[in-house]
C-alpha beads as a LAMMPS data file, in Angstrom:
LAMMPS data file: protein, C-alpha beads

379 atoms
378 bonds

1 atom types
1 bond types

-500.0 500.0 xlo xhi
-500.0 500.0 ylo yhi
-500.0 500.0 zlo zhi

Masses

1 110.0

Atoms # bond

1 1 1 -294.416 340.514 248.173
2 1 1 -297.641 338.788 247.701
3 1 1 -299.050 334.968 248.525
4 1 1 -299.699 332.874 245.736
5 1 1 -302.109 330.196 245.618
6 1 1 -302.917 327.949 242.716
7 1 1 -306.683 325.970 243.026
8 1 1 -307.311 322.820 241.238
9 1 1 -305.200 324.547 238.088
10 1 1 -304.904 322.393 234.990
11 1 1 -303.711 322.864 231.731
12 1 1 -304.214 321.236 228.549
13 1 1 -302.745 321.789 225.309
14 1 1 -305.349 320.988 222.434
15 1 1 -303.708 319.075 219.262
16 1 1 -303.290 321.446 216.607
17 1 1 -303.407 318.413 213.956
18 1 1 -307.103 317.843 212.487
19 1 1 -306.442 314.198 212.076
20 1 1 -304.651 313.434 215.632
21 1 1 -307.166 315.268 218.266
22 1 1 -304.527 313.882 220.923
23 1 1 -304.525 316.814 223.900
24 1 1 -301.923 317.115 225.692
25 1 1 -302.670 317.098 229.613
26 1 1 -299.284 319.839 230.886
27 1 1 -300.407 320.340 234.365
28 1 1 -302.540 318.418 236.604
29 1 1 -305.211 319.794 239.173
30 1 1 -302.305 321.375 240.851
31 1 1 -303.104 322.952 244.254
32 1 1 -300.073 324.693 245.459
33 1 1 -299.657 328.058 248.035
34 1 1 -296.617 329.911 247.940
35 1 1 -296.298 332.363 251.085
36 1 1 -295.444 336.028 251.247
37 1 1 -291.689 336.981 250.887
38 1 1 -290.746 332.534 250.811
39 1 1 -288.439 330.980 248.138
40 1 1 -290.119 328.223 246.465
41 1 1 -288.539 325.876 243.974
42 1 1 -290.504 324.075 240.926
43 1 1 -288.561 320.946 240.499
44 1 1 -288.530 318.223 238.166
45 1 1 -287.537 316.381 235.278
46 1 1 -287.611 318.218 231.823
47 1 1 -291.580 318.178 230.806
48 1 1 -293.053 317.966 233.751
49 1 1 -295.004 320.949 234.047
50 1 1 -292.977 323.548 236.080
51 1 1 -292.270 325.933 233.326
52 1 1 -295.871 325.520 231.910
53 1 1 -297.007 326.066 235.601
54 1 1 -294.721 329.484 235.935
55 1 1 -295.806 330.803 232.377
56 1 1 -299.303 330.256 233.821
57 1 1 -298.531 332.419 237.123
58 1 1 -297.192 335.014 234.894
59 1 1 -300.289 334.883 232.535
60 1 1 -298.010 334.121 229.680
61 1 1 -300.533 331.007 229.349
62 1 1 -303.991 331.139 230.119
63 1 1 -305.559 328.098 232.386
64 1 1 -307.843 325.562 231.792
65 1 1 -309.751 325.051 234.966
66 1 1 -308.718 326.421 238.415
67 1 1 -307.968 329.510 240.004
68 1 1 -304.502 331.649 240.187
69 1 1 -305.032 334.234 243.242
70 1 1 -301.937 336.580 243.610
71 1 1 -302.059 338.876 246.856
72 1 1 -305.430 337.071 247.903
73 1 1 -307.068 338.274 244.089
74 1 1 -307.971 335.924 241.181
75 1 1 -305.903 337.083 238.633
76 1 1 -307.117 334.257 235.701
77 1 1 -308.254 336.681 233.113
78 1 1 -305.518 339.575 233.865
79 1 1 -302.951 339.767 231.352
80 1 1 -299.317 339.998 232.666
81 1 1 -298.572 343.347 233.334
82 1 1 -301.363 343.383 235.677
83 1 1 -300.346 340.969 238.076
84 1 1 -297.722 342.928 238.936
85 1 1 -294.815 340.152 238.397
86 1 1 -291.593 339.628 236.481
87 1 1 -289.486 336.862 235.383
88 1 1 -286.660 336.211 234.534
89 1 1 -285.913 333.688 231.557
90 1 1 -283.433 330.962 230.750
91 1 1 -282.103 332.741 227.607
92 1 1 -281.883 336.461 229.248
93 1 1 -283.817 337.921 226.803
94 1 1 -281.463 341.156 226.541
95 1 1 -281.805 343.561 223.581
96 1 1 -277.965 343.518 222.658
97 1 1 -277.785 346.800 220.704
98 1 1 -278.416 348.340 224.492
99 1 1 -276.245 348.559 227.337
100 1 1 -276.750 347.477 230.629
101 1 1 -277.926 351.080 232.151
102 1 1 -280.674 351.418 228.942
103 1 1 -281.751 347.378 229.151
104 1 1 -282.588 347.616 232.739
105 1 1 -284.505 350.972 232.501
106 1 1 -286.661 350.089 229.409
107 1 1 -289.930 349.047 231.373
108 1 1 -289.287 352.140 234.041
109 1 1 -288.956 354.603 230.532
110 1 1 -292.125 352.775 229.083
111 1 1 -293.974 353.724 231.780
112 1 1 -293.307 357.206 231.542
113 1 1 -290.951 357.117 234.747
114 1 1 -289.036 360.533 235.008
115 1 1 -285.192 359.827 233.720
116 1 1 -283.952 361.193 237.314
117 1 1 -285.782 358.809 239.066
118 1 1 -284.804 355.862 236.474
119 1 1 -281.212 356.739 237.160
120 1 1 -281.752 356.761 240.908
121 1 1 -283.660 353.080 240.551
122 1 1 -281.186 351.793 238.009
123 1 1 -278.202 352.477 240.325
124 1 1 -279.670 351.296 243.314
125 1 1 -280.319 347.533 241.260
126 1 1 -277.143 347.823 239.925
127 1 1 -275.710 347.787 243.421
128 1 1 -277.871 345.067 244.649
129 1 1 -276.365 343.209 241.926
130 1 1 -272.741 344.087 242.135
131 1 1 -272.982 345.311 238.376
132 1 1 -272.321 349.187 238.530
133 1 1 -269.221 348.769 236.818
134 1 1 -270.893 347.043 233.417
135 1 1 -273.719 349.589 233.494
136 1 1 -272.277 351.314 229.997
137 1 1 -271.473 347.996 228.318
138 1 1 -273.207 345.696 226.099
139 1 1 -274.736 342.216 226.640
140 1 1 -272.633 340.895 223.950
141 1 1 -269.498 342.029 226.230
142 1 1 -270.767 340.612 229.288
143 1 1 -270.111 337.106 230.891
144 1 1 -272.973 334.575 231.124
145 1 1 -273.234 335.137 234.857
146 1 1 -273.154 338.682 234.253
147 1 1 -276.139 338.936 231.252
148 1 1 -277.867 336.741 233.928
149 1 1 -277.692 339.430 236.760
150 1 1 -278.739 341.895 234.433
151 1 1 -281.710 339.482 233.551
152 1 1 -282.472 339.349 237.235
153 1 1 -282.114 343.532 237.386
154 1 1 -284.887 343.448 234.818
155 1 1 -287.054 342.048 236.760
156 1 1 -286.369 343.559 240.213
157 1 1 -286.211 347.069 239.092
158 1 1 -290.349 346.841 238.455
159 1 1 -290.586 345.720 241.999
160 1 1 -292.846 343.313 241.658
161 1 1 -295.415 341.308 243.495
162 1 1 -293.517 338.160 242.642
163 1 1 -290.353 337.500 240.914
164 1 1 -290.156 334.223 238.477
165 1 1 -286.763 332.325 237.765
166 1 1 -286.939 329.819 234.560
167 1 1 -284.135 327.542 234.674
168 1 1 -281.610 330.658 235.311
169 1 1 -278.417 329.025 235.523
170 1 1 -279.031 326.080 232.815
171 1 1 -276.306 327.713 230.705
172 1 1 -273.722 328.520 232.981
173 1 1 -270.489 326.420 233.285
174 1 1 -270.253 324.812 237.609
175 1 1 -268.052 327.905 238.890
176 1 1 -270.312 330.442 237.052
177 1 1 -273.675 328.545 238.681
178 1 1 -272.117 328.801 242.234
179 1 1 -271.276 332.015 242.254
180 1 1 -274.622 333.094 240.554
181 1 1 -276.125 330.828 243.033
182 1 1 -274.989 332.496 246.106
183 1 1 -275.728 335.904 244.319
184 1 1 -279.545 335.015 243.800
185 1 1 -279.770 333.416 247.399
186 1 1 -278.116 336.879 249.063
187 1 1 -280.624 338.716 246.762
188 1 1 -283.669 337.127 247.617
189 1 1 -282.735 337.784 251.478
190 1 1 -282.014 341.315 250.775
191 1 1 -285.408 342.268 249.225
192 1 1 -287.445 340.064 250.711
193 1 1 -289.552 338.888 247.969
194 1 1 -291.658 336.395 246.820
195 1 1 -289.402 334.263 244.614
196 1 1 -290.189 331.148 242.323
197 1 1 -287.666 329.422 240.417
198 1 1 -287.649 326.645 238.381
199 1 1 -285.033 324.398 237.914
200 1 1 -284.299 320.088 237.025
201 1 1 -281.097 320.364 239.440
202 1 1 -281.848 319.009 242.737
203 1 1 -278.912 320.767 244.141
204 1 1 -280.125 324.338 243.160
205 1 1 -283.309 323.668 244.327
206 1 1 -282.201 322.649 247.606
207 1 1 -279.361 325.089 247.920
208 1 1 -281.711 327.987 247.456
209 1 1 -285.430 327.229 248.224
210 1 1 -287.144 327.533 251.195
211 1 1 -289.453 324.969 250.453
212 1 1 -289.282 322.674 247.199
213 1 1 -292.352 321.450 245.013
214 1 1 -291.277 318.319 242.755
215 1 1 -293.559 317.386 240.099
216 1 1 -293.288 314.873 237.905
217 1 1 -295.911 313.641 234.834
218 1 1 -297.928 316.762 235.215
219 1 1 -298.875 316.336 239.211
220 1 1 -297.704 317.515 241.993
221 1 1 -295.894 314.874 244.112
222 1 1 -294.848 316.639 247.299
223 1 1 -293.987 320.316 248.840
224 1 1 -291.711 320.350 251.549
225 1 1 -288.181 321.525 253.044
226 1 1 -285.362 319.797 252.451
227 1 1 -284.624 317.884 255.462
228 1 1 -288.797 316.474 254.455
229 1 1 -288.022 315.367 250.937
230 1 1 -284.808 313.733 252.121
231 1 1 -285.797 311.758 255.253
232 1 1 -289.488 311.989 254.010
233 1 1 -290.321 311.047 250.897
234 1 1 -293.719 311.244 249.560
235 1 1 -293.085 308.341 247.178
236 1 1 -290.463 305.979 245.354
237 1 1 -290.103 309.007 242.258
238 1 1 -289.322 311.745 245.093
239 1 1 -286.891 309.289 247.115
240 1 1 -285.127 308.613 243.823
241 1 1 -285.151 312.299 242.498
242 1 1 -284.275 313.955 245.443
243 1 1 -280.729 313.296 247.088
244 1 1 -277.116 312.550 246.063
245 1 1 -275.784 310.253 245.810
246 1 1 -279.148 308.286 244.785
247 1 1 -280.585 306.091 247.406
248 1 1 -280.329 302.650 247.370
249 1 1 -283.509 300.979 246.320
250 1 1 -285.098 297.573 246.290
251 1 1 -288.121 296.434 244.314
252 1 1 -290.419 293.289 245.137
253 1 1 -288.544 292.991 248.509
254 1 1 -290.419 290.709 251.299
255 1 1 -290.978 290.847 254.733
256 1 1 -289.871 288.111 257.135
257 1 1 -289.824 287.576 260.787
258 1 1 -286.979 285.657 262.390
259 1 1 -286.253 285.273 266.202
260 1 1 -289.415 287.987 267.092
261 1 1 -287.816 290.586 264.438
262 1 1 -289.382 291.825 261.697
263 1 1 -287.082 292.322 258.282
264 1 1 -286.992 293.966 255.013
265 1 1 -285.289 291.718 252.815
266 1 1 -284.635 292.484 249.525
267 1 1 -284.667 290.015 246.433
268 1 1 -282.371 287.083 246.512
269 1 1 -281.790 287.488 250.128
270 1 1 -278.776 290.126 249.786
271 1 1 -279.500 292.153 252.242
272 1 1 -281.769 292.113 255.140
273 1 1 -282.928 295.236 257.098
274 1 1 -284.420 295.105 260.517
275 1 1 -287.494 296.969 261.076
276 1 1 -287.813 299.382 263.960
277 1 1 -291.165 299.219 266.209
278 1 1 -292.485 302.259 264.527
279 1 1 -292.031 300.603 260.936
280 1 1 -293.249 297.498 262.311
281 1 1 -297.005 299.305 262.992
282 1 1 -296.706 300.842 259.551
283 1 1 -297.419 297.151 258.123
284 1 1 -300.051 296.562 260.386
285 1 1 -302.717 297.297 258.103
286 1 1 -300.565 296.395 254.728
287 1 1 -302.255 293.075 253.117
288 1 1 -299.342 292.792 250.183
289 1 1 -296.556 290.722 249.995
290 1 1 -294.223 292.919 248.672
291 1 1 -292.811 296.411 249.630
292 1 1 -290.143 298.430 247.898
293 1 1 -287.439 298.893 250.481
294 1 1 -285.087 302.149 250.178
295 1 1 -282.352 303.714 252.254
296 1 1 -279.966 306.336 251.474
297 1 1 -275.794 306.354 251.397
298 1 1 -275.643 308.678 254.399
299 1 1 -277.613 306.317 256.707
300 1 1 -274.971 303.440 255.710
301 1 1 -271.275 303.677 257.148
302 1 1 -268.075 301.565 258.140
303 1 1 -268.329 302.566 261.554
304 1 1 -270.907 300.495 264.054
305 1 1 -272.636 303.969 265.561
306 1 1 -275.044 303.707 268.510
307 1 1 -278.402 301.859 267.468
308 1 1 -276.594 301.164 264.010
309 1 1 -276.980 297.106 262.848
310 1 1 -274.661 295.099 261.054
311 1 1 -274.475 294.007 257.149
312 1 1 -271.955 292.456 255.153
313 1 1 -270.942 292.632 251.489
314 1 1 -267.781 292.347 249.380
315 1 1 -266.384 295.902 248.268
316 1 1 -266.593 296.135 244.689
317 1 1 -266.499 299.622 243.912
318 1 1 -264.804 302.785 245.678
319 1 1 -265.136 306.764 244.343
320 1 1 -263.208 309.529 245.707
321 1 1 -265.543 312.651 246.221
322 1 1 -263.923 314.997 247.686
323 1 1 -264.799 315.636 251.045
324 1 1 -266.288 311.849 251.635
325 1 1 -265.807 308.438 249.649
326 1 1 -268.459 306.107 247.717
327 1 1 -268.219 302.793 248.149
328 1 1 -270.744 299.999 246.712
329 1 1 -270.822 296.654 248.201
330 1 1 -271.965 293.539 246.325
331 1 1 -274.049 290.505 247.497
332 1 1 -275.980 288.014 245.621
333 1 1 -276.433 290.317 242.439
334 1 1 -277.369 293.525 244.237
335 1 1 -275.384 296.661 244.926
336 1 1 -275.451 299.186 247.807
337 1 1 -274.053 302.248 248.227
338 1 1 -272.704 304.118 251.259
339 1 1 -270.693 307.085 252.295
340 1 1 -267.405 306.624 253.475
341 1 1 -264.384 308.941 255.095
342 1 1 -262.350 310.282 251.775
343 1 1 -259.243 308.506 253.090
344 1 1 -260.395 305.276 253.021
345 1 1 -258.397 302.048 251.259
346 1 1 -260.272 300.707 248.108
347 1 1 -261.859 297.366 249.391
348 1 1 -262.483 294.356 247.512
349 1 1 -262.998 291.361 250.231
350 1 1 -265.842 290.780 252.468
351 1 1 -266.557 293.503 254.818
352 1 1 -268.857 294.660 257.711
353 1 1 -270.769 297.673 257.321
354 1 1 -273.721 299.215 259.506
355 1 1 -276.900 301.048 258.651
356 1 1 -279.445 302.895 261.075
357 1 1 -282.391 300.866 261.072
358 1 1 -284.746 304.350 261.286
359 1 1 -283.786 305.729 258.610
360 1 1 -285.402 302.258 256.709
361 1 1 -288.094 303.603 253.639
362 1 1 -290.906 301.289 253.125
363 1 1 -292.919 301.822 249.651
364 1 1 -296.016 300.656 248.162
365 1 1 -295.003 297.656 245.733
366 1 1 -297.789 299.026 243.415
367 1 1 -298.365 302.589 244.051
368 1 1 -295.238 303.839 245.174
369 1 1 -296.339 305.827 247.817
370 1 1 -294.327 306.210 251.209
371 1 1 -296.355 303.760 254.020
372 1 1 -295.232 305.790 256.308
373 1 1 -296.899 308.956 254.848
374 1 1 -299.488 306.683 253.628
375 1 1 -300.859 305.839 257.173
376 1 1 -300.649 309.255 258.472
377 1 1 -302.592 310.534 255.872
378 1 1 -305.569 307.782 256.769
379 1 1 -305.504 308.189 260.291

Bonds

1 1 1 2
2 1 2 3
3 1 3 4
4 1 4 5
5 1 5 6
6 1 6 7
7 1 7 8
8 1 8 9
9 1 9 10
10 1 10 11
11 1 11 12
12 1 12 13
13 1 13 14
14 1 14 15
15 1 15 16
16 1 16 17
17 1 17 18
18 1 18 19
19 1 19 20
20 1 20 21
21 1 21 22
22 1 22 23
23 1 23 24
24 1 24 25
25 1 25 26
26 1 26 27
27 1 27 28
28 1 28 29
29 1 29 30
30 1 30 31
31 1 31 32
32 1 32 33
33 1 33 34
34 1 34 35
35 1 35 36
36 1 36 37
37 1 37 38
38 1 38 39
39 1 39 40
40 1 40 41
41 1 41 42
42 1 42 43
43 1 43 44
44 1 44 45
45 1 45 46
46 1 46 47
47 1 47 48
48 1 48 49
49 1 49 50
50 1 50 51
51 1 51 52
52 1 52 53
53 1 53 54
54 1 54 55
55 1 55 56
56 1 56 57
57 1 57 58
58 1 58 59
59 1 59 60
60 1 60 61
61 1 61 62
62 1 62 63
63 1 63 64
64 1 64 65
65 1 65 66
66 1 66 67
67 1 67 68
68 1 68 69
69 1 69 70
70 1 70 71
71 1 71 72
72 1 72 73
73 1 73 74
74 1 74 75
75 1 75 76
76 1 76 77
77 1 77 78
78 1 78 79
79 1 79 80
80 1 80 81
81 1 81 82
82 1 82 83
83 1 83 84
84 1 84 85
85 1 85 86
86 1 86 87
87 1 87 88
88 1 88 89
89 1 89 90
90 1 90 91
91 1 91 92
92 1 92 93
93 1 93 94
94 1 94 95
95 1 95 96
96 1 96 97
97 1 97 98
98 1 98 99
99 1 99 100
100 1 100 101
101 1 101 102
102 1 102 103
103 1 103 104
104 1 104 105
105 1 105 106
106 1 106 107
107 1 107 108
108 1 108 109
109 1 109 110
110 1 110 111
111 1 111 112
112 1 112 113
113 1 113 114
114 1 114 115
115 1 115 116
116 1 116 117
117 1 117 118
118 1 118 119
119 1 119 120
120 1 120 121
121 1 121 122
122 1 122 123
123 1 123 124
124 1 124 125
125 1 125 126
126 1 126 127
127 1 127 128
128 1 128 129
129 1 129 130
130 1 130 131
131 1 131 132
132 1 132 133
133 1 133 134
134 1 134 135
135 1 135 136
136 1 136 137
137 1 137 138
138 1 138 139
139 1 139 140
140 1 140 141
141 1 141 142
142 1 142 143
143 1 143 144
144 1 144 145
145 1 145 146
146 1 146 147
147 1 147 148
148 1 148 149
149 1 149 150
150 1 150 151
151 1 151 152
152 1 152 153
153 1 153 154
154 1 154 155
155 1 155 156
156 1 156 157
157 1 157 158
158 1 158 159
159 1 159 160
160 1 160 161
161 1 161 162
162 1 162 163
163 1 163 164
164 1 164 165
165 1 165 166
166 1 166 167
167 1 167 168
168 1 168 169
169 1 169 170
170 1 170 171
171 1 171 172
172 1 172 173
173 1 173 174
174 1 174 175
175 1 175 176
176 1 176 177
177 1 177 178
178 1 178 179
179 1 179 180
180 1 180 181
181 1 181 182
182 1 182 183
183 1 183 184
184 1 184 185
185 1 185 186
186 1 186 187
187 1 187 188
188 1 188 189
189 1 189 190
190 1 190 191
191 1 191 192
192 1 192 193
193 1 193 194
194 1 194 195
195 1 195 196
196 1 196 197
197 1 197 198
198 1 198 199
199 1 199 200
200 1 200 201
201 1 201 202
202 1 202 203
203 1 203 204
204 1 204 205
205 1 205 206
206 1 206 207
207 1 207 208
208 1 208 209
209 1 209 210
210 1 210 211
211 1 211 212
212 1 212 213
213 1 213 214
214 1 214 215
215 1 215 216
216 1 216 217
217 1 217 218
218 1 218 219
219 1 219 220
220 1 220 221
221 1 221 222
222 1 222 223
223 1 223 224
224 1 224 225
225 1 225 226
226 1 226 227
227 1 227 228
228 1 228 229
229 1 229 230
230 1 230 231
231 1 231 232
232 1 232 233
233 1 233 234
234 1 234 235
235 1 235 236
236 1 236 237
237 1 237 238
238 1 238 239
239 1 239 240
240 1 240 241
241 1 241 242
242 1 242 243
243 1 243 244
244 1 244 245
245 1 245 246
246 1 246 247
247 1 247 248
248 1 248 249
249 1 249 250
250 1 250 251
251 1 251 252
252 1 252 253
253 1 253 254
254 1 254 255
255 1 255 256
256 1 256 257
257 1 257 258
258 1 258 259
259 1 259 260
260 1 260 261
261 1 261 262
262 1 262 263
263 1 263 264
264 1 264 265
265 1 265 266
266 1 266 267
267 1 267 268
268 1 268 269
269 1 269 270
270 1 270 271
271 1 271 272
272 1 272 273
273 1 273 274
274 1 274 275
275 1 275 276
276 1 276 277
277 1 277 278
278 1 278 279
279 1 279 280
280 1 280 281
281 1 281 282
282 1 282 283
283 1 283 284
284 1 284 285
285 1 285 286
286 1 286 287
287 1 287 288
288 1 288 289
289 1 289 290
290 1 290 291
291 1 291 292
292 1 292 293
293 1 293 294
294 1 294 295
295 1 295 296
296 1 296 297
297 1 297 298
298 1 298 299
299 1 299 300
300 1 300 301
301 1 301 302
302 1 302 303
303 1 303 304
304 1 304 305
305 1 305 306
306 1 306 307
307 1 307 308
308 1 308 309
309 1 309 310
310 1 310 311
311 1 311 312
312 1 312 313
313 1 313 314
314 1 314 315
315 1 315 316
316 1 316 317
317 1 317 318
318 1 318 319
319 1 319 320
320 1 320 321
321 1 321 322
322 1 322 323
323 1 323 324
324 1 324 325
325 1 325 326
326 1 326 327
327 1 327 328
328 1 328 329
329 1 329 330
330 1 330 331
331 1 331 332
332 1 332 333
333 1 333 334
334 1 334 335
335 1 335 336
336 1 336 337
337 1 337 338
338 1 338 339
339 1 339 340
340 1 340 341
341 1 341 342
342 1 342 343
343 1 343 344
344 1 344 345
345 1 345 346
346 1 346 347
347 1 347 348
348 1 348 349
349 1 349 350
350 1 350 351
351 1 351 352
352 1 352 353
353 1 353 354
354 1 354 355
355 1 355 356
356 1 356 357
357 1 357 358
358 1 358 359
359 1 359 360
360 1 360 361
361 1 361 362
362 1 362 363
363 1 363 364
364 1 364 365
365 1 365 366
366 1 366 367
367 1 367 368
368 1 368 369
369 1 369 370
370 1 370 371
371 1 371 372
372 1 372 373
373 1 373 374
374 1 374 375
375 1 375 376
376 1 376 377
377 1 377 378
378 1 378 379
């Protein structure tokens, strides 16, 4: 196991075209610490810089600026072998002419490990991964889930300080993704190593990782636990990218006072969200007339719980999602989505709904930053 630290890491890909000297900034001033034994997910859309970050840690990509430390040592000039890290690739990267046993033992054989020790370690890792029954099978006869386990086994058998997984479930169907995800979590708990997991799938990241680092446009947006990302997103991008079903977002909302209460009002006055005293204090030094308002469907319902505040809207669309329902109401051209019990009748008439005012999120209308976190930084 090892701690991994990235300090002001930058990666620029220089243009290969002589006429067009448009360099590409792949990673911008990244500062990130992965704790010893932690499972951290790098989450973001395609092209955000997460795989480049992984490859720089492994040593497959050089860094343009900054430092990478593994176990307290600066490794900028070290090759991948010297860093003692291992990577399981998206495409599995198995040798098709070798059996599973031979694929697993290949790196040990290259290190001149004695055959009996190779056999011992192969059997041990196969037992952990539950692949003892396929050791003599070639990769072409394996399912996608089995190939992924073998790929992970090849990484783990080296006993690396850090294990990297780059989109390991992207080629699997839904059932295999769930099965393999559970296995990866179990393996991490058993080997207790430092894992860094790259994915564009928020469900994978939230299910597996101790913490999630969200990236977009080459920059780190936020690092946090599931709860922190869900309840205290750093900005509009994180709020919108993390969370299922997606958050309700209303740009260009206004702030209005009525009967001693302050409200955030969506465009056209479709919905008025009361702001609790803590939210009002956030706006004391906020000079702008507009904010971006957000509230998650999980914090709105059909039942008036203690502290919840009523709204109204016309039922427009009901979706059955298994354990719960997903209801969209409509008012003056704007939709508002909420979670409901799965067995309710579809609504088409005007209905009362209720929201938790403590869960209303306010973002700067220009920068998109969470006003609550902004205020905390400036205190």
